[in-house]
N, C-alpha and C positions, 0 to 999 in steps of 0.2 A: 433512419437509423437502423442498422442491422444488429439485432441482438446476438449475443454469443451463440455460436453453433452448438457448443457443447457445454451446458451448464455444469455437468459433472467435473469436467476438466477445470473449469473456471473456479469452482468451489473446492476442489480436491486438495490443491496445494495449500491454501490457507487452513483447511481442516487438518491436514497432515502436520503442517508446521505448528499449529496450536496443540495438537496431541503430543508431538515430540517435545515441545516446550514444556508441557505439563509433566510428562513422564520424566524428563531430565530434572525438572525442579523437584518432583516428589520423591524420586528414588535416589538422586545424586546430591542435590543441593540442600533440600530441606533437612535431611539428617544432620547436616553440618551447621545449621543455623542454631546458635545458642539461645536458650530460653531468655537470656539477659536482653536479647534484641527487643523483647516485649516492652522493656522499660524505655526504649528509644523509639517507640511506635510513632510518637508525634513527629519526630525528625524524619523518620522513614515515610510517613504519610505525606509530609510537606514535599519531600523529594519526589515521591511517586506522582503526586498530584501535579507538580510543576512540570515534571518531564512529560506526562501524558497530555496536559493542556498545551504545552509548547508544541508537542508533536501534532496535536489536533489542529491548532491554528495554522501551522506550517502546511499540513496536509490540505486543509480547506483552501488555502491560498493556491497551492499547486493544482489541486483538482479543478478549481475555478479557471485557472489559466489554461490547463490542458483541455478543458471542455470548450473554452473560447477558441482555441486553435483548431480543435476538431470541427467546431461549427464553421469556422472560416474555410476549412478545406471542403466541407460539405457544401457550403454556399458557392464556392468556386465551381464545383461540379454542376450544381443545379443551374447556375447562370451561364454554364458552358464558357467560363473564362479561364482559358488555359494558363495565361500569364499569372493570374492570381493563384491558380493551383500550384504552379511551379514554385511560387514564392512560399505558399503556406504549407503544403504537404510535407516537405522535409524538416520542418521546424520540430525540434525536440527539446525537452528539458535538459539542461546541461548536466554532464556526468558528475560534476562536483556537487550539484544540487541534489542529484539522486543519491550520491554517497552520503551527504550530510543528512538527508531524509532517513536513509536506512540506519545510520548510526543513532539518530535520535529515537527512531522506532525501537531499535534493540535496547537502548538505555531505558526506554519506557517499559518494555516487556520485563527486563531484568530488575527493574525497580520493584516490581510486584513479587519478586523472589525474596526480597528482604524481610517481608512480613513473616511472623511466626504464626502459622495456621494450625489450629487444633483439630479441625475437621477437614477431611479430604474433599467434601463436596464444596465447601467455601473456597478452598484452594483451587479446585478444578474451575469453578465459575469464574474466579478472578484471573488466574493465570492463563487458562485456555481462552477465555473470552477476550482478554486484552490482546493476546497474541493473534487470535483469529481476526479481530477487528483491525489491527495494524496490518496484518498480512493481506486481508482482502482489500483494504483501502489502498495499500501500496500496489497491489496487483492491478486494481482498477485504474489508478493513476498511470502506471506504465503502459497499460493497455490503451488508454485514451490517447496517450502520447504517440501512439503509432496508428494513425487513422487508416493506413493502407493495409497493414498486415495484422493488426491486432484483432482480437475476437470482436471488439466493438469497433467495427470499421465503417467507413462511409461506403454508400452503395453507388452502383452504376459508374464506376471509374473506367473510362475508356482504356482499353488495353494499351493504346499508344501513349496515353498520358502517363500511365503507370510505368511503362517502359522508359519514358523520358526522364521521369523523376528518379527511378531506380538506377539509371545509367550514370547519374551524377556522382 
């Protein structure tokens, strides 16, 4: 397994997304949240928890599948099985599944916007942390789903094999 060439790039986008999410929440959305939301905290808590847990299980399933496909591609290279490589390398998670995953992730992030936070530190930990975890997990999933060109890519792919798969 080849580890990401550039950890800074790998973590930069989720960090920036988390920071932008928090700043948007704190300076734009939070001033609009009425104090009365505090009386509905149990409903908001149930919604946020269900969204996040749903996203978590969906992500775990997709990560497991992407990892298995990555391993099959790696195995084909190690065993020098070009036919298996041609079959496994181009496989990707369907676009509709990616879109569904992104929508559930965004709903999970924004569900934490509904809480009425008194302290900025608590808001930062929950909003930034949730956004960062969802962003880094999604980035890892999409990266694993691209075993030839992702940061986490299979090693020792013969140039002719890569060209044969990319030509399709």
